[in-house]
C-alpha angles and dihedrals in degrees: 000000000000124000092251091057092052091049092052090051098048107027097094094050092041091055087052090053097050089044092055092047091047087055091059098036106038095172088080125068116240091231093047089056089049092049089049092052092049090050090053093045091049091052091049092046092054090051088051093243092133097058114128091351121142127245089246093052092050091049092048090052089051091051092053095042090051092046090050091045089051094047095048094046101039095083091057091045093049089059095044110032107096090195088065087056089072100048093078124062087240126042120243112239093221093096088068093049095064123071091228091051091051095052094045093049092046089053089052092051094051099042132054104342124113116237087254093050090047088050095048089047088054093051092047088053091050086057101256116153125234090255095045088052093048092052092045090053099036092246134126116254089244090061091051089050089052091052091045089052091051089054092048091049089050097048110001095119101028099096125055124146 
């Protein structure tokens, strides 16, 4: 069986798998996961590992490969994904510990944020909670959340390693 025939057989199910994994691990793009699975399939095909294998076996292998790929790369993405910063009530300080994170955060601070948004971003990066920031600025925690969401909407998907 040639590689194209294998792809025709498994593509619909493989797209479902990548959609499912993307739903659980939203820091990966569904298309990126699909491409990663195709690369792995091609490498295994070239080595002859897909000879006489069933569709179910191949899909199971893709699923396990993608789960391992996600597991191995999640740590790096947690450090670099600006979107993940906003998933917690406080922001982790890791983005400022990498060169890419520092550059990205500096770009955000210089472009497009109001002075209040810049200050709130800085407080989050210092580890303050939503309520602590609200108390410090004399705002309700709801107002802080709204400002945090404005920052996220402006830049939430702009930085991925």
